[in-house]
mmCIF entry with sequence, helices, sheets and N, C-alpha, C, O atoms, coordinates in Angstrom:
data_MODEL
# 
_entry.id   MODEL 
# 
_entity.id                         1 
_entity.type                       polymer 
_entity.pdbx_number_of_molecules   1 
# 
_entity_poly.entity_id                      1 
_entity_poly.type                           'polypeptide(L)' 
_entity_poly.nstd_linkage                   no 
_entity_poly.nstd_monomer                   no 
_entity_poly.pdbx_seq_one_letter_code       CREGGRSLSRRSSDLVVSDEAPSREKPFRCLECGKSFRQSSDFLRYQLIHTGEQP 
_entity_poly.pdbx_seq_one_letter_code_can   CREGGRSLSRRSSDLVVSDEAPSREKPFRCLECGKSFRQSSDFLRYQLIHTGEQP 
_entity_poly.pdbx_strand_id                 A 
# 
loop_
_entity_poly_seq.entity_id 
_entity_poly_seq.num 
_entity_poly_seq.mon_id 
_entity_poly_seq.hetero 
1 1  CYS n 
1 2  ARG n 
1 3  GLU n 
1 4  GLY n 
1 5  GLY n 
1 6  ARG n 
1 7  SER n 
1 8  LEU n 
1 9  SER n 
1 10 ARG n 
1 11 ARG n 
1 12 SER n 
1 13 SER n 
1 14 ASP n 
1 15 LEU n 
1 16 VAL n 
1 17 VAL n 
1 18 SER n 
1 19 ASP n 
1 20 GLU n 
1 21 ALA n 
1 22 PRO n 
1 23 SER n 
1 24 ARG n 
1 25 GLU n 
1 26 LYS n 
1 27 PRO n 
1 28 PHE n 
1 29 ARG n 
1 30 CYS n 
1 31 LEU n 
1 32 GLU n 
1 33 CYS n 
1 34 GLY n 
1 35 LYS n 
1 36 SER n 
1 37 PHE n 
1 38 ARG n 
1 39 GLN n 
1 40 SER n 
1 41 SER n 
1 42 ASP n 
1 43 PHE n 
1 44 LEU n 
1 45 ARG n 
1 46 TYR n 
1 47 GLN n 
1 48 LEU n 
1 49 ILE n 
1 50 HIS n 
1 51 THR n 
1 52 GLY n 
1 53 GLU n 
1 54 GLN n 
1 55 PRO n 
# 
_struct_asym.id          A 
_struct_asym.entity_id   1 
# 
_struct_conf.conf_type_id            HELX_P 
_struct_conf.id                      HELX_P1 
_struct_conf.pdbx_PDB_helix_id       AA1 
_struct_conf.beg_label_comp_id       SER 
_struct_conf.beg_label_asym_id       A 
_struct_conf.beg_label_seq_id        40 
_struct_conf.pdbx_beg_PDB_ins_code   ? 
_struct_conf.end_label_comp_id       THR 
_struct_conf.end_label_asym_id       A 
_struct_conf.end_label_seq_id        51 
_struct_conf.pdbx_end_PDB_ins_code   ? 
_struct_conf.beg_auth_comp_id        SER 
_struct_conf.beg_auth_asym_id        A 
_struct_conf.beg_auth_seq_id         40 
_struct_conf.end_auth_comp_id        THR 
_struct_conf.end_auth_asym_id        A 
_struct_conf.end_auth_seq_id         51 
_struct_conf.pdbx_PDB_helix_class    1 
_struct_conf.details                 ? 
_struct_conf.pdbx_PDB_helix_length   12 
# 
_struct_conf_type.id          HELX_P 
_struct_conf_type.criteria    ? 
_struct_conf_type.reference   ? 
# 
_struct_sheet.id               AA1 
_struct_sheet.type             ? 
_struct_sheet.number_strands   5 
_struct_sheet.details          ? 
# 
loop_
_struct_sheet_order.sheet_id 
_struct_sheet_order.range_id_1 
_struct_sheet_order.range_id_2 
_struct_sheet_order.offset 
_struct_sheet_order.sense 
AA1 1 2 ? anti-parallel 
AA1 2 3 ? anti-parallel 
AA1 3 4 ? anti-parallel 
AA1 4 5 ? anti-parallel 
# 
loop_
_struct_sheet_range.sheet_id 
_struct_sheet_range.id 
_struct_sheet_range.beg_label_comp_id 
_struct_sheet_range.beg_label_asym_id 
_struct_sheet_range.beg_label_seq_id 
_struct_sheet_range.pdbx_beg_PDB_ins_code 
_struct_sheet_range.end_label_comp_id 
_struct_sheet_range.end_label_asym_id 
_struct_sheet_range.end_label_seq_id 
_struct_sheet_range.pdbx_end_PDB_ins_code 
_struct_sheet_range.beg_auth_comp_id 
_struct_sheet_range.beg_auth_asym_id 
_struct_sheet_range.beg_auth_seq_id 
_struct_sheet_range.end_auth_comp_id 
_struct_sheet_range.end_auth_asym_id 
_struct_sheet_range.end_auth_seq_id 
AA1 1 ARG A 2  ? GLU A 3  ? ARG A 2  GLU A 3  
AA1 2 ARG A 6  ? ARG A 11 ? ARG A 6  ARG A 11 
AA1 3 LEU A 15 ? SER A 18 ? LEU A 15 SER A 18 
AA1 4 PHE A 28 ? CYS A 30 ? PHE A 28 CYS A 30 
AA1 5 SER A 36 ? PHE A 37 ? SER A 36 PHE A 37 
# 
loop_
_atom_site.group_PDB 
_atom_site.id 
_atom_site.type_symbol 
_atom_site.label_atom_id 
_atom_site.label_alt_id 
_atom_site.label_comp_id 
_atom_site.label_asym_id 
_atom_site.label_entity_id 
_atom_site.label_seq_id 
_atom_site.pdbx_PDB_ins_code 
_atom_site.Cartn_x 
_atom_site.Cartn_y 
_atom_site.Cartn_z 
_atom_site.occupancy 
_atom_site.B_iso_or_equiv 
_atom_site.pdbx_formal_charge 
_atom_site.auth_seq_id 
_atom_site.auth_comp_id 
_atom_site.auth_asym_id 
_atom_site.auth_atom_id 
_atom_site.pdbx_PDB_model_num 
ATOM 1   N N  . CYS A 1 1  ? 101.993 113.839 111.292 1.00 0.00 ? 1  CYS A N  1 
ATOM 2   C CA . CYS A 1 1  ? 102.284 115.234 111.594 1.00 0.00 ? 1  CYS A CA 1 
ATOM 3   C C  . CYS A 1 1  ? 101.384 115.696 112.735 1.00 0.00 ? 1  CYS A C  1 
ATOM 4   O O  . CYS A 1 1  ? 100.403 115.027 113.061 1.00 0.00 ? 1  CYS A O  1 
ATOM 5   N N  . ARG A 1 2  ? 101.699 116.798 113.325 1.00 0.00 ? 2  ARG A N  1 
ATOM 6   C CA . ARG A 1 2  ? 100.888 117.370 114.405 1.00 0.00 ? 2  ARG A CA 1 
ATOM 7   C C  . ARG A 1 2  ? 100.239 118.645 113.879 1.00 0.00 ? 2  ARG A C  1 
ATOM 8   O O  . ARG A 1 2  ? 100.918 119.523 113.347 1.00 0.00 ? 2  ARG A O  1 
ATOM 9   N N  . GLU A 1 3  ? 98.921  118.739 114.031 1.00 0.00 ? 3  GLU A N  1 
ATOM 10  C CA . GLU A 1 3  ? 98.203  119.907 113.556 1.00 0.00 ? 3  GLU A CA 1 
ATOM 11  C C  . GLU A 1 3  ? 97.088  120.215 114.539 1.00 0.00 ? 3  GLU A C  1 
ATOM 12  O O  . GLU A 1 3  ? 96.243  119.360 114.805 1.00 0.00 ? 3  GLU A O  1 
ATOM 13  N N  . GLY A 1 4  ? 97.075  121.417 115.079 1.00 0.00 ? 4  GLY A N  1 
ATOM 14  C CA . GLY A 1 4  ? 96.028  121.804 116.012 1.00 0.00 ? 4  GLY A CA 1 
ATOM 15  C C  . GLY A 1 4  ? 95.995  120.966 117.272 1.00 0.00 ? 4  GLY A C  1 
ATOM 16  O O  . GLY A 1 4  ? 94.930  120.798 117.866 1.00 0.00 ? 4  GLY A O  1 
ATOM 17  N N  . GLY A 1 5  ? 97.133  120.434 117.697 1.00 0.00 ? 5  GLY A N  1 
ATOM 18  C CA . GLY A 1 5  ? 97.185  119.644 118.908 1.00 0.00 ? 5  GLY A CA 1 
ATOM 19  C C  . GLY A 1 5  ? 96.689  118.221 118.742 1.00 0.00 ? 5  GLY A C  1 
ATOM 20  O O  . GLY A 1 5  ? 96.590  117.487 119.726 1.00 0.00 ? 5  GLY A O  1 
ATOM 21  N N  . ARG A 1 6  ? 96.378  117.820 117.537 1.00 0.00 ? 6  ARG A N  1 
ATOM 22  C CA . ARG A 1 6  ? 95.891  116.467 117.284 1.00 0.00 ? 6  ARG A CA 1 
ATOM 23  C C  . ARG A 1 6  ? 96.876  115.738 116.388 1.00 0.00 ? 6  ARG A C  1 
ATOM 24  O O  . ARG A 1 6  ? 97.537  116.332 115.537 1.00 0.00 ? 6  ARG A O  1 
ATOM 25  N N  . SER A 1 7  ? 96.950  114.476 116.599 1.00 0.00 ? 7  SER A N  1 
ATOM 26  C CA . SER A 1 7  ? 97.816  113.644 115.776 1.00 0.00 ? 7  SER A CA 1 
ATOM 27  C C  . SER A 1 7  ? 97.002  113.103 114.609 1.00 0.00 ? 7  SER A C  1 
ATOM 28  O O  . SER A 1 7  ? 95.988  112.436 114.813 1.00 0.00 ? 7  SER A O  1 
ATOM 29  N N  . LEU A 1 8  ? 97.441  113.387 113.392 1.00 0.00 ? 8  LEU A N  1 
ATOM 30  C CA . LEU A 1 8  ? 96.753  112.894 112.209 1.00 0.00 ? 8  LEU A CA 1 
ATOM 31  C C  . LEU A 1 8  ? 97.598  111.810 111.573 1.00 0.00 ? 8  LEU A C  1 
ATOM 32  O O  . LEU A 1 8  ? 98.822  111.921 111.500 1.00 0.00 ? 8  LEU A O  1 
ATOM 33  N N  . SER A 1 9  ? 96.946  110.778 111.122 1.00 0.00 ? 9  SER A N  1 
ATOM 34  C CA . SER A 1 9  ? 97.686  109.700 110.481 1.00 0.00 ? 9  SER A CA 1 
ATOM 35  C C  . SER A 1 9  ? 96.993  109.299 109.189 1.00 0.00 ? 9  SER A C  1 
ATOM 36  O O  . SER A 1 9  ? 95.766  109.331 109.098 1.00 0.00 ? 9  SER A O  1 
ATOM 37  N N  . ARG A 1 10 ? 97.776  108.926 108.200 1.00 0.00 ? 10 ARG A N  1 
ATOM 38  C CA . ARG A 1 10 ? 97.209  108.502 106.915 1.00 0.00 ? 10 ARG A CA 1 
ATOM 39  C C  . ARG A 1 10 ? 97.020  106.993 106.923 1.00 0.00 ? 10 ARG A C  1 
ATOM 40  O O  . ARG A 1 10 ? 97.927  106.251 107.301 1.00 0.00 ? 10 ARG A O  1 
ATOM 41  N N  . ARG A 1 11 ? 95.880  106.554 106.522 1.00 0.00 ? 11 ARG A N  1 
ATOM 42  C CA . ARG A 1 11 ? 95.538  105.139 106.475 1.00 0.00 ? 11 ARG A CA 1 
ATOM 43  C C  . ARG A 1 11 ? 95.359  104.729 105.014 1.00 0.00 ? 11 ARG A C  1 
ATOM 44  O O  . ARG A 1 11 ? 95.418  105.566 104.114 1.00 0.00 ? 11 ARG A O  1 
ATOM 45  N N  . SER A 1 12 ? 95.143  103.455 104.792 1.00 0.00 ? 12 SER A N  1 
ATOM 46  C CA . SER A 1 12 ? 94.880  102.984 103.433 1.00 0.00 ? 12 SER A CA 1 
ATOM 47  C C  . SER A 1 12 ? 93.566  103.557 102.928 1.00 0.00 ? 12 SER A C  1 
ATOM 48  O O  . SER A 1 12 ? 92.761  104.041 103.724 1.00 0.00 ? 12 SER A O  1 
ATOM 49  N N  . SER A 1 13 ? 93.339  103.512 101.657 1.00 0.00 ? 13 SER A N  1 
ATOM 50  C CA . SER A 1 13 ? 92.121  104.003 100.999 1.00 0.00 ? 13 SER A CA 1 
ATOM 51  C C  . SER A 1 13 ? 91.957  105.507 101.137 1.00 0.00 ? 13 SER A C  1 
ATOM 52  O O  . SER A 1 13 ? 90.831  106.000 101.196 1.00 0.00 ? 13 SER A O  1 
ATOM 53  N N  . ASP A 1 14 ? 93.056  106.242 101.190 1.00 0.00 ? 14 ASP A N  1 
ATOM 54  C CA . ASP A 1 14 ? 93.007  107.701 101.283 1.00 0.00 ? 14 ASP A CA 1 
ATOM 55  C C  . ASP A 1 14 ? 92.141  108.173 102.445 1.00 0.00 ? 14 ASP A C  1 
ATOM 56  O O  . ASP A 1 14 ? 91.278  109.035 102.277 1.00 0.00 ? 14 ASP A O  1 
ATOM 57  N N  . LEU A 1 15 ? 92.369  107.621 103.584 1.00 0.00 ? 15 LEU A N  1 
ATOM 58  C CA . LEU A 1 15 ? 91.613  107.924 104.798 1.00 0.00 ? 15 LEU A CA 1 
ATOM 59  C C  . LEU A 1 15 ? 92.475  108.738 105.738 1.00 0.00 ? 15 LEU A C  1 
ATOM 60  O O  . LEU A 1 15 ? 93.633  108.397 105.978 1.00 0.00 ? 15 LEU A O  1 
ATOM 61  N N  . VAL A 1 16 ? 91.910  109.827 106.279 1.00 0.00 ? 16 VAL A N  1 
ATOM 62  C CA . VAL A 1 16 ? 92.599  110.610 107.296 1.00 0.00 ? 16 VAL A CA 1 
ATOM 63  C C  . VAL A 1 16 ? 91.776  110.507 108.559 1.00 0.00 ? 16 VAL A C  1 
ATOM 64  O O  . VAL A 1 16 ? 90.569  110.750 108.546 1.00 0.00 ? 16 VAL A O  1 
ATOM 65  N N  . VAL A 1 17 ? 92.427  110.147 109.653 1.00 0.00 ? 17 VAL A N  1 
ATOM 66  C CA . VAL A 1 17 ? 91.714  109.925 110.909 1.00 0.00 ? 17 VAL A CA 1 
ATOM 67  C C  . VAL A 1 17 ? 92.392  110.692 112.028 1.00 0.00 ? 17 VAL A C  1 
ATOM 68  O O  . VAL A 1 17 ? 93.619  110.687 112.130 1.00 0.00 ? 17 VAL A O  1 
ATOM 69  N N  . SER A 1 18 ? 91.614  111.345 112.859 1.00 0.00 ? 18 SER A N  1 
ATOM 70  C CA . SER A 1 18 ? 92.138  112.044 114.021 1.00 0.00 ? 18 SER A CA 1 
ATOM 71  C C  . SER A 1 18 ? 92.108  111.093 115.202 1.00 0.00 ? 18 SER A C  1 
ATOM 72  O O  . SER A 1 18 ? 91.114  110.401 115.419 1.00 0.00 ? 18 SER A O  1 
ATOM 73  N N  . ASP A 1 19 ? 93.191  111.053 115.967 1.00 0.00 ? 19 ASP A N  1 
ATOM 74  C CA . ASP A 1 19 ? 93.269  110.153 117.116 1.00 0.00 ? 19 ASP A CA 1 
ATOM 75  C C  . ASP A 1 19 ? 92.377  110.592 118.276 1.00 0.00 ? 19 ASP A C  1 
ATOM 76  O O  . ASP A 1 19 ? 92.061  109.784 119.149 1.00 0.00 ? 19 ASP A O  1 
ATOM 77  N N  . GLU A 1 20 ? 91.970  111.859 118.296 1.00 0.00 ? 20 GLU A N  1 
ATOM 78  C CA . GLU A 1 20 ? 91.178  112.388 119.406 1.00 0.00 ? 20 GLU A CA 1 
ATOM 79  C C  . GLU A 1 20 ? 89.888  113.020 118.890 1.00 0.00 ? 20 GLU A C  1 
ATOM 80  O O  . GLU A 1 20 ? 89.660  114.206 119.128 1.00 0.00 ? 20 GLU A O  1 
ATOM 81  N N  . ALA A 1 21 ? 89.057  112.283 118.205 1.00 0.00 ? 21 ALA A N  1 
ATOM 82  C CA . ALA A 1 21 ? 87.848  112.832 117.605 1.00 0.00 ? 21 ALA A CA 1 
ATOM 83  C C  . ALA A 1 21 ? 86.659  112.743 118.560 1.00 0.00 ? 21 ALA A C  1 
ATOM 84  O O  . ALA A 1 21 ? 86.282  111.645 118.969 1.00 0.00 ? 21 ALA A O  1 
ATOM 85  N N  . PRO A 1 22 ? 86.056  113.894 118.925 1.00 0.00 ? 22 PRO A N  1 
ATOM 86  C CA . PRO A 1 22 ? 84.828  113.861 119.723 1.00 0.00 ? 22 PRO A CA 1 
ATOM 87  C C  . PRO A 1 22 ? 83.715  113.161 118.947 1.00 0.00 ? 22 PRO A C  1 
ATOM 88  O O  . PRO A 1 22 ? 83.777  113.074 117.720 1.00 0.00 ? 22 PRO A O  1 
ATOM 89  N N  . SER A 1 23 ? 82.708  112.668 119.643 1.00 0.00 ? 23 SER A N  1 
ATOM 90  C CA . SER A 1 23 ? 81.672  111.845 119.023 1.00 0.00 ? 23 SER A CA 1 
ATOM 91  C C  . SER A 1 23 ? 80.860  112.585 117.958 1.00 0.00 ? 23 SER A C  1 
ATOM 92  O O  . SER A 1 23 ? 80.301  111.932 117.076 1.00 0.00 ? 23 SER A O  1 
ATOM 93  N N  . ARG A 1 24 ? 80.770  113.908 117.999 1.00 0.00 ? 24 ARG A N  1 
ATOM 94  C CA . ARG A 1 24 ? 79.979  114.660 117.023 1.00 0.00 ? 24 ARG A CA 1 
ATOM 95  C C  . ARG A 1 24 ? 80.774  114.958 115.750 1.00 0.00 ? 24 ARG A C  1 
ATOM 96  O O  . ARG A 1 24 ? 80.190  115.358 114.744 1.00 0.00 ? 24 ARG A O  1 
ATOM 97  N N  . GLU A 1 25 ? 82.067  114.773 115.777 1.00 0.00 ? 25 GLU A N  1 
ATOM 98  C CA . GLU A 1 25 ? 82.889  115.047 114.605 1.00 0.00 ? 25 GLU A CA 1 
ATOM 99  C C  . GLU A 1 25 ? 82.821  113.894 113.615 1.00 0.00 ? 25 GLU A C  1 
ATOM 100 O O  . GLU A 1 25 ? 82.393  112.790 113.952 1.00 0.00 ? 25 GLU A O  1 
ATOM 101 N N  . LYS A 1 26 ? 83.248  114.168 112.400 1.00 0.00 ? 26 LYS A N  1 
ATOM 102 C CA . LYS A 1 26 ? 83.323  113.154 111.353 1.00 0.00 ? 26 LYS A CA 1 
ATOM 103 C C  . LYS A 1 26 ? 84.800  112.978 110.995 1.00 0.00 ? 26 LYS A C  1 
ATOM 104 O O  . LYS A 1 26 ? 85.298  113.624 110.073 1.00 0.00 ? 26 LYS A O  1 
ATOM 105 N N  . PRO A 1 27 ? 85.495  112.109 111.721 1.00 0.00 ? 27 PRO A N  1 
ATOM 106 C CA . PRO A 1 27 ? 86.948  112.002 111.569 1.00 0.00 ? 27 PRO A CA 1 
ATOM 107 C C  . PRO A 1 27 ? 87.422  111.222 110.348 1.00 0.00 ? 27 PRO A C  1 
ATOM 108 O O  . PRO A 1 27 ? 88.606  111.283 110.018 1.00 0.00 ? 27 PRO A O  1 
ATOM 109 N N  . PHE A 1 28 ? 86.547  110.496 109.671 1.00 0.00 ? 28 PHE A N  1 
ATOM 110 C CA . PHE A 1 28 ? 86.956  109.694 108.519 1.00 0.00 ? 28 PHE A CA 1 
ATOM 111 C C  . PHE A 1 28 ? 86.636  110.469 107.247 1.00 0.00 ? 28 PHE A C  1 
ATOM 112 O O  . PHE A 1 28 ? 85.469  110.645 106.897 1.00 0.00 ? 28 PHE A O  1 
ATOM 113 N N  . ARG A 1 29 ? 87.684  110.935 106.552 1.00 0.00 ? 29 ARG A N  1 
ATOM 114 C CA . ARG A 1 29 ? 87.490  111.809 105.395 1.00 0.00 ? 29 ARG A CA 1 
ATOM 115 C C  . ARG A 1 29 ? 88.106  111.193 104.150 1.00 0.00 ? 29 ARG A C  1 
ATOM 116 O O  . ARG A 1 29 ? 89.249  110.736 104.164 1.00 0.00 ? 29 ARG A O  1 
ATOM 117 N N  . CYS A 1 30 ? 87.336  111.188 103.084 1.00 0.00 ? 30 CYS A N  1 
ATOM 118 C CA . CYS A 1 30 ? 87.813  110.705 101.794 1.00 0.00 ? 30 CYS A CA 1 
ATOM 119 C C  . CYS A 1 30 ? 88.674  111.802 101.175 1.00 0.00 ? 30 CYS A C  1 
ATOM 120 O O  . CYS A 1 30 ? 88.198  112.915 100.956 1.00 0.00 ? 30 CYS A O  1 
ATOM 121 N N  . LEU A 1 31 ? 89.928  111.496 100.895 1.00 0.00 ? 31 LEU A N  1 
ATOM 122 C CA . LEU A 1 31 ? 90.822  112.484 100.298 1.00 0.00 ? 31 LEU A CA 1 
ATOM 123 C C  . LEU A 1 31 ? 90.539  112.683 98.815  1.00 0.00 ? 31 LEU A C  1 
ATOM 124 O O  . LEU A 1 31 ? 91.005  113.655 98.219  1.00 0.00 ? 31 LEU A O  1 
ATOM 125 N N  . GLU A 1 32 ? 89.792  111.784 98.226  1.00 0.00 ? 32 GLU A N  1 
ATOM 126 C CA . GLU A 1 32 ? 89.473  111.902 96.806  1.00 0.00 ? 32 GLU A CA 1 
ATOM 127 C C  . GLU A 1 32 ? 88.382  112.940 96.557  1.00 0.00 ? 32 GLU A C  1 
ATOM 128 O O  . GLU A 1 32 ? 88.456  113.692 95.585  1.00 0.00 ? 32 GLU A O  1 
ATOM 129 N N  . CYS A 1 33 ? 87.364  112.990 97.430  1.00 0.00 ? 33 CYS A N  1 
ATOM 130 C CA . CYS A 1 33 ? 86.254  113.922 97.201  1.00 0.00 ? 33 CYS A CA 1 
ATOM 131 C C  . CYS A 1 33 ? 85.958  114.834 98.390  1.00 0.00 ? 33 CYS A C  1 
ATOM 132 O O  . CYS A 1 33 ? 85.226  115.813 98.239  1.00 0.00 ? 33 CYS A O  1 
ATOM 133 N N  . GLY A 1 34 ? 86.510  114.537 99.573  1.00 0.00 ? 34 GLY A N  1 
ATOM 134 C CA . GLY A 1 34 ? 86.322  115.396 100.734 1.00 0.00 ? 34 GLY A CA 1 
ATOM 135 C C  . GLY A 1 34 ? 85.148  115.050 101.630 1.00 0.00 ? 34 GLY A C  1 
ATOM 136 O O  . GLY A 1 34 ? 84.981  115.674 102.677 1.00 0.00 ? 34 GLY A O  1 
ATOM 137 N N  . LYS A 1 35 ? 84.335  114.083 101.259 1.00 0.00 ? 35 LYS A N  1 
ATOM 138 C CA . LYS A 1 35 ? 83.184  113.699 102.084 1.00 0.00 ? 35 LYS A CA 1 
ATOM 139 C C  . LYS A 1 35 ? 83.676  113.071 103.386 1.00 0.00 ? 35 LYS A C  1 
ATOM 140 O O  . LYS A 1 35 ? 84.647  112.314 103.384 1.00 0.00 ? 35 LYS A O  1 
ATOM 141 N N  . SER A 1 36 ? 83.000  113.387 104.509 1.00 0.00 ? 36 SER A N  1 
ATOM 142 C CA . SER A 1 36 ? 83.418  112.901 105.824 1.00 0.00 ? 36 SER A CA 1 
ATOM 143 C C  . SER A 1 36 ? 82.359  112.010 106.454 1.00 0.00 ? 36 SER A C  1 
ATOM 144 O O  . SER A 1 36 ? 81.167  112.115 106.162 1.00 0.00 ? 36 SER A O  1 
ATOM 145 N N  . PHE A 1 37 ? 82.836  111.123 107.334 1.00 0.00 ? 37 PHE A N  1 
ATOM 146 C CA . PHE A 1 37 ? 81.968  110.141 107.984 1.00 0.00 ? 37 PHE A CA 1 
ATOM 147 C C  . PHE A 1 37 ? 82.324  110.007 109.453 1.00 0.00 ? 37 PHE A C  1 
ATOM 148 O O  . PHE A 1 37 ? 83.475  110.219 109.836 1.00 0.00 ? 37 PHE A O  1 
ATOM 149 N N  . ARG A 1 38 ? 81.339  109.655 110.283 1.00 0.00 ? 38 ARG A N  1 
ATOM 150 C CA . ARG A 1 38 ? 81.580  109.425 111.709 1.00 0.00 ? 38 ARG A CA 1 
ATOM 151 C C  . ARG A 1 38 ? 82.138  108.037 111.968 1.00 0.00 ? 38 ARG A C  1 
ATOM 152 O O  . ARG A 1 38 ? 82.919  107.854 112.902 1.00 0.00 ? 38 ARG A O  1 
ATOM 153 N N  . GLN A 1 39 ? 81.755  107.059 111.163 1.00 0.00 ? 39 GLN A N  1 
ATOM 154 C CA . GLN A 1 39 ? 82.168  105.670 111.396 1.00 0.00 ? 39 GLN A CA 1 
ATOM 155 C C  . GLN A 1 39 ? 83.005  105.155 110.232 1.00 0.00 ? 39 GLN A C  1 
ATOM 156 O O  . GLN A 1 39 ? 82.734  105.449 109.068 1.00 0.00 ? 39 GLN A O  1 
ATOM 157 N N  . SER A 1 40 ? 84.027  104.380 110.575 1.00 0.00 ? 40 SER A N  1 
ATOM 158 C CA . SER A 1 40 ? 84.900  103.834 109.537 1.00 0.00 ? 40 SER A CA 1 
ATOM 159 C C  . SER A 1 40 ? 84.142  102.891 108.607 1.00 0.00 ? 40 SER A C  1 
ATOM 160 O O  . SER A 1 40 ? 84.446  102.824 107.416 1.00 0.00 ? 40 SER A O  1 
ATOM 161 N N  . SER A 1 41 ? 83.159  102.164 109.135 1.00 0.00 ? 41 SER A N  1 
ATOM 162 C CA . SER A 1 41 ? 82.404  101.232 108.289 1.00 0.00 ? 41 SER A CA 1 
ATOM 163 C C  . SER A 1 41 ? 81.626  101.980 107.206 1.00 0.00 ? 41 SER A C  1 
ATOM 164 O O  . SER A 1 41 ? 81.530  101.506 106.074 1.00 0.00 ? 41 SER A O  1 
ATOM 165 N N  . ASP A 1 42 ? 81.075  103.141 107.545 1.00 0.00 ? 42 ASP A N  1 
ATOM 166 C CA . ASP A 1 42 ? 80.370  103.949 106.548 1.00 0.00 ? 42 ASP A CA 1 
ATOM 167 C C  . ASP A 1 42 ? 81.337  104.468 105.491 1.00 0.00 ? 42 ASP A C  1 
ATOM 168 O O  . ASP A 1 42 ? 81.024  104.487 104.301 1.00 0.00 ? 42 ASP A O  1 
ATOM 169 N N  . PHE A 1 43 ? 82.518  104.889 105.944 1.00 0.00 ? 43 PHE A N  1 
ATOM 170 C CA . PHE A 1 43 ? 83.539  105.370 105.013 1.00 0.00 ? 43 PHE A CA 1 
ATOM 171 C C  . PHE A 1 43 ? 83.968  104.264 104.045 1.00 0.00 ? 43 PHE A C  1 
ATOM 172 O O  . PHE A 1 43 ? 84.055  104.494 102.839 1.00 0.00 ? 43 PHE A O  1 
ATOM 173 N N  . LEU A 1 44 ? 84.234  103.078 104.569 1.00 0.00 ? 44 LEU A N  1 
ATOM 174 C CA . LEU A 1 44 ? 84.691  101.972 103.729 1.00 0.00 ? 44 LEU A CA 1 
ATOM 175 C C  . LEU A 1 44 ? 83.632  101.574 102.700 1.00 0.00 ? 44 LEU A C  1 
ATOM 176 O O  . LEU A 1 44 ? 83.963  101.267 101.555 1.00 0.00 ? 44 LEU A O  1 
ATOM 177 N N  . ARG A 1 45 ? 82.364  101.580 103.105 1.00 0.00 ? 45 ARG A N  1 
ATOM 178 C CA . ARG A 1 45 ? 81.276  101.278 102.170 1.00 0.00 ? 45 ARG A CA 1 
ATOM 179 C C  . ARG A 1 45 ? 81.199  102.364 101.097 1.00 0.00 ? 45 ARG A C  1 
ATOM 180 O O  . ARG A 1 45 ? 80.973  102.059 99.926  1.00 0.00 ? 45 ARG A O  1 
ATOM 181 N N  . TYR A 1 46 ? 81.385  103.627 101.485 1.00 0.00 ? 46 TYR A N  1 
ATOM 182 C CA . TYR A 1 46 ? 81.351  104.745 100.544 1.00 0.00 ? 46 TYR A CA 1 
ATOM 183 C C  . TYR A 1 46 ? 82.478  104.644 99.520  1.00 0.00 ? 46 TYR A C  1 
ATOM 184 O O  . TYR A 1 46 ? 82.287  105.009 98.360  1.00 0.00 ? 46 TYR A O  1 
ATOM 185 N N  . GLN A 1 47 ? 83.647  104.157 99.930  1.00 0.00 ? 47 GLN A N  1 
ATOM 186 C CA . GLN A 1 47 ? 84.796  104.041 99.031  1.00 0.00 ? 47 GLN A CA 1 
ATOM 187 C C  . GLN A 1 47 ? 84.479  103.177 97.815  1.00 0.00 ? 47 GLN A C  1 
ATOM 188 O O  . GLN A 1 47 ? 85.135  103.317 96.783  1.00 0.00 ? 47 GLN A O  1 
ATOM 189 N N  . LEU A 1 48 ? 83.492  102.291 97.908  1.00 0.00 ? 48 LEU A N  1 
ATOM 190 C CA . LEU A 1 48 ? 83.106  101.451 96.776  1.00 0.00 ? 48 LEU A CA 1 
ATOM 191 C C  . LEU A 1 48 ? 82.647  102.293 95.587  1.00 0.00 ? 48 LEU A C  1 
ATOM 192 O O  . LEU A 1 48 ? 82.768  101.858 94.442  1.00 0.00 ? 48 LEU A O  1 
ATOM 193 N N  . ILE A 1 49 ? 82.125  103.486 95.843  1.00 0.00 ? 49 ILE A N  1 
ATOM 194 C CA . ILE A 1 49 ? 81.710  104.394 94.770  1.00 0.00 ? 49 ILE A CA 1 
ATOM 195 C C  . ILE A 1 49 ? 82.911  104.751 93.903  1.00 0.00 ? 49 ILE A C  1 
ATOM 196 O O  . ILE A 1 49 ? 82.808  104.773 92.677  1.00 0.00 ? 49 ILE A O  1 
ATOM 197 N N  . HIS A 1 50 ? 84.042  105.030 94.529  1.00 0.00 ? 50 HIS A N  1 
ATOM 198 C CA . HIS A 1 50 ? 85.233  105.438 93.791  1.00 0.00 ? 50 HIS A CA 1 
ATOM 199 C C  . HIS A 1 50 ? 85.904  104.275 93.065  1.00 0.00 ? 50 HIS A C  1 
ATOM 200 O O  . HIS A 1 50 ? 86.599  104.491 92.072  1.00 0.00 ? 50 HIS A O  1 
ATOM 201 N N  . THR A 1 51 ? 85.708  103.061 93.538  1.00 0.00 ? 51 THR A N  1 
ATOM 202 C CA . THR A 1 51 ? 86.314  101.897 92.889  1.00 0.00 ? 51 THR A CA 1 
ATOM 203 C C  . THR A 1 51 ? 85.402  101.298 91.824  1.00 0.00 ? 51 THR A C  1 
ATOM 204 O O  . THR A 1 51 ? 85.829  100.435 91.057  1.00 0.00 ? 51 THR A O  1 
ATOM 205 N N  . GLY A 1 52 ? 84.139  101.753 91.770  1.00 0.00 ? 52 GLY A N  1 
ATOM 206 C CA . GLY A 1 52 ? 83.198  101.241 90.781  1.00 0.00 ? 52 GLY A CA 1 
ATOM 207 C C  . GLY A 1 52 ? 82.475  99.981  91.214  1.00 0.00 ? 52 GLY A C  1 
ATOM 208 O O  . GLY A 1 52 ? 81.709  99.414  90.435  1.00 0.00 ? 52 GLY A O  1 
ATOM 209 N N  . GLU A 1 53 ? 82.701  99.531  92.443  1.00 0.00 ? 53 GLU A N  1 
ATOM 210 C CA . GLU A 1 53 ? 82.016  98.347  92.960  1.00 0.00 ? 53 GLU A CA 1 
ATOM 211 C C  . GLU A 1 53 ? 80.656  98.750  93.520  1.00 0.00 ? 53 GLU A C  1 
ATOM 212 O O  . GLU A 1 53 ? 80.436  99.914  93.854  1.00 0.00 ? 53 GLU A O  1 
ATOM 213 N N  . GLN A 1 54 ? 79.760  97.798  93.619  1.00 0.00 ? 54 GLN A N  1 
ATOM 214 C CA . GLN A 1 54 ? 78.446  98.044  94.206  1.00 0.00 ? 54 GLN A CA 1 
ATOM 215 C C  . GLN A 1 54 ? 78.485  97.739  95.699  1.00 0.00 ? 54 GLN A C  1 
ATOM 216 O O  . GLN A 1 54 ? 79.067  96.729  96.096  1.00 0.00 ? 54 GLN A O  1 
ATOM 217 N N  . PRO A 1 55 ? 77.880  98.583  96.541  1.00 0.00 ? 55 PRO A N  1 
ATOM 218 C CA . PRO A 1 55 ? 77.840  98.302  97.991  1.00 0.00 ? 55 PRO A CA 1 
ATOM 219 C C  . PRO A 1 55 ? 76.933  97.131  98.328  1.00 0.00 ? 55 PRO A C  1 
ATOM 220 O O  . PRO A 1 55 ? 76.795  96.775  99.498  1.00 0.00 ? 55 PRO A O  1 
# 
């Protein structure tokens, strides 16, 4: 969908990412709890909390 002039796309693991994210923004957002991250690697490691796995 288009929102605010940015293209948003849904990814696996309940991830929402903006295609045009400035470096200070946190474009990787967990849809389960709302916490946001600047880097996808940090987001993916954080997702282990919701699955019960240890990082």
